[in-house]
C-alpha positions as CSV (number, residue, x, y, z in Angstrom):
1,M,122.9,89.1,101.1
2,S,124.8,85.6,101.9
3,A,123.5,82.4,100.7
4,V,125.4,79.2,101.5
5,W,124.0,76.3,99.4
6,Q,124.7,72.0,99.3
7,L,125.1,71.5,95.6
8,P,121.6,68.9,94.5
9,F,123.3,65.6,93.1
10,G,126.4,63.8,94.7
11,R,126.4,60.8,97.3
12,G,122.3,59.9,98.1
13,K,121.1,62.4,95.8
14,S,121.8,61.2,92.3
15,R,123.3,58.5,90.1
16,W,126.6,60.9,90.4
17,K,129.4,59.1,92.2
18,S,130.2,60.4,95.4
19,V,133.7,62.2,94.4
20,I,131.2,64.8,92.8
21,G,128.8,65.0,95.7
22,G,129.6,66.8,99.2
23,W,129.6,70.4,97.9
24,Q,129.3,73.5,99.1
25,V,129.0,76.7,97.2
26,S,128.6,80.0,99.3
27,L,128.0,83.8,97.8
28,I,128.4,87.2,99.5
29,N,126.9,90.2,97.7
30,T,127.6,93.8,98.5
31,M,126.4,97.0,97.3
32,R,125.9,100.2,98.4
33,S,125.5,104.0,97.6
34,G,128.8,105.8,97.7
35,R,131.1,107.4,100.7
36,T,130.1,110.5,101.8
37,V,132.8,113.5,101.3
38,N,132.7,116.1,104.0
39,M,133.4,119.4,101.6
40,R,136.1,121.2,103.5
41,Y,138.9,123.7,103.3
42,N,142.4,124.2,105.3
43,T,142.9,128.3,105.9
44,S,145.9,129.8,106.3
45,C,145.7,133.3,107.1
46,P,147.5,134.9,110.0
47,T,143.7,135.4,112.3
48,A,143.2,132.2,112.0
49,V,139.1,131.4,113.4
50,T,140.0,127.7,115.0
51,S,142.8,126.4,117.1
52,G,143.7,124.4,114.2
53,L,143.1,120.7,116.1
54,P,141.6,117.8,113.7
55,T,137.9,117.2,114.5
56,F,137.9,113.9,116.4
57,L,139.8,116.3,119.1
58,G,137.0,118.7,119.4
59,G,139.1,121.1,116.1
60,V,136.7,123.6,114.0
61,T,136.3,121.9,109.9
62,L,136.1,124.9,107.9
63,R,133.3,125.0,104.5
64,P,133.9,126.3,101.8
65,N,131.2,128.3,100.1
66,L,128.4,127.4,97.4
67,I,127.4,129.0,94.6
68,G,125.7,126.2,92.2
69,D,125.9,122.2,92.2
70,P,128.9,120.8,93.5
71,M,128.7,117.3,91.9
72,M,129.1,117.8,87.6
73,P,126.3,115.5,85.4
74,E,126.8,112.0,85.4
75,S,128.3,112.1,82.2
76,E,131.6,114.2,82.8
77,H,132.3,112.6,86.1
78,S,135.9,111.0,85.9
79,I,138.8,110.3,88.8
80,D,140.7,113.5,87.3
81,K,137.6,115.9,87.5
82,Y,134.6,114.4,90.1
83,F,133.7,118.0,91.8
84,N,133.1,120.6,89.5
85,R,135.3,122.9,90.9
86,A,134.5,126.6,89.6
87,N,131.3,125.8,92.3
88,V,133.3,125.1,95.2
89,V,134.7,128.7,96.6
90,L,136.6,129.3,99.7
91,P,135.3,131.9,101.6
92,T,137.2,135.3,102.4
93,A,139.3,136.6,105.9
94,T,136.9,138.6,106.4
95,S,133.9,135.9,106.3
96,P,135.7,132.4,107.6
97,F,132.7,130.3,106.8
98,G,131.2,128.7,104.2
99,N,127.2,127.8,103.4
100,A,128.7,124.2,102.5
101,G,126.4,121.5,104.4
102,R,127.3,117.8,106.1
103,N,128.4,115.7,103.6
104,I,126.6,116.9,100.9
105,V,128.0,114.7,97.9
106,R,128.8,110.5,97.7
107,G,130.8,109.4,95.9
108,Y,131.0,106.4,93.1
109,A,129.1,103.5,94.0
110,Y,131.1,100.1,95.4
111,Y,129.8,96.9,94.0
112,Q,131.9,93.2,95.4
113,L,130.8,89.6,95.2
114,N,132.4,87.6,97.2
115,A,132.2,83.4,96.2
116,G,133.3,79.6,98.3
117,L,133.1,76.7,96.9
118,Q,133.9,74.1,99.4
119,K,134.2,70.4,100.1
120,E,133.9,68.2,103.2
121,V,136.0,64.5,102.2
122,R,136.0,61.3,104.9
123,L,139.8,59.6,104.9
124,P,140.0,56.2,104.4
125,Y,140.1,53.7,107.5
126,R,140.4,56.9,109.6
127,E,137.3,57.3,111.6
128,R,137.4,61.3,112.9
129,M,139.8,62.7,110.3
130,N,138.3,64.7,107.8
131,L,140.0,67.1,105.1
132,Q,138.4,69.8,103.9
133,I,138.9,71.5,100.3
134,R,138.1,74.9,100.2
135,A,138.1,77.3,97.2
136,E,137.9,81.7,97.6
137,A,137.3,84.5,95.2
138,F,136.7,87.9,97.0
139,N,135.8,90.7,93.8
140,L,134.7,87.4,91.9
141,L,133.8,89.8,88.7
142,N,136.7,92.5,89.3
143,K,134.9,95.6,89.4
144,T,136.8,98.6,90.1
145,N,135.1,100.4,92.9
146,F,137.1,103.7,93.7
147,G,137.8,104.8,97.3
148,A,136.4,108.4,97.7
149,P,137.1,112.2,96.3
150,N,139.4,114.2,97.4
151,G,137.1,117.1,99.4
152,D,139.6,119.7,100.7
153,R,139.5,122.5,98.3
154,S,142.4,123.9,99.7
155,S,144.8,121.0,97.9
156,G,146.0,120.8,94.4
157,A,143.7,117.0,94.5
158,F,140.8,118.7,95.1
159,A,138.0,116.8,93.3
160,T,140.7,113.7,92.6
161,I,140.5,110.2,93.3
162,R,143.7,108.0,93.9
163,S,142.5,105.2,95.8
164,T,139.9,102.1,94.7
165,Y,139.1,98.9,96.6
166,P,141.1,95.8,96.2
167,A,141.3,94.2,92.8
168,R,140.2,90.3,92.4
169,Q,142.0,87.7,95.4
170,L,141.7,84.5,94.8
171,Q,142.6,81.6,97.7
172,F,142.5,78.4,98.2
173,A,143.2,75.6,101.5
174,L,142.8,72.1,102.1
175,R,142.5,71.8,106.1
176,M,142.7,68.6,108.0
177,A,140.4,68.2,111.0
178,F,140.6,65.6,113.3
């Protein structure tokens, strides 16, 4: 969702001085469900069933076996143990293809509010010159948004989250248009 509002005070809109008027506020609110995670594993068997190519080059992604729900209960999620490791097991060498589907789990949801405040000021004695004052805040509420959990069962970092999206960022700008 995004919106731009002209504030209801200032020149021609109320008794406030013209210095206060002319401000614009813009908001962009982003909310989305967590990123999907593809459970997989890497084989180290001498009798490999794939050529080891990356998936974008036509290689096969090997899936682990699920013996229960791979998600931890909501109250027990943490960045160190996002999945229930006991319910995700590696297949045997004689049957290397597991039963896990594609993108069966999701990471944490993502919430971000971006805001901007701007004003254009006409410079006196100049017909075509304007000065634009702008302030912007990205992730205004400074919400920690975690990246996707590691879905590689053969990795020691399986079920951990080791990345976040950027924290709050502020930016200020002056722009002269002529």
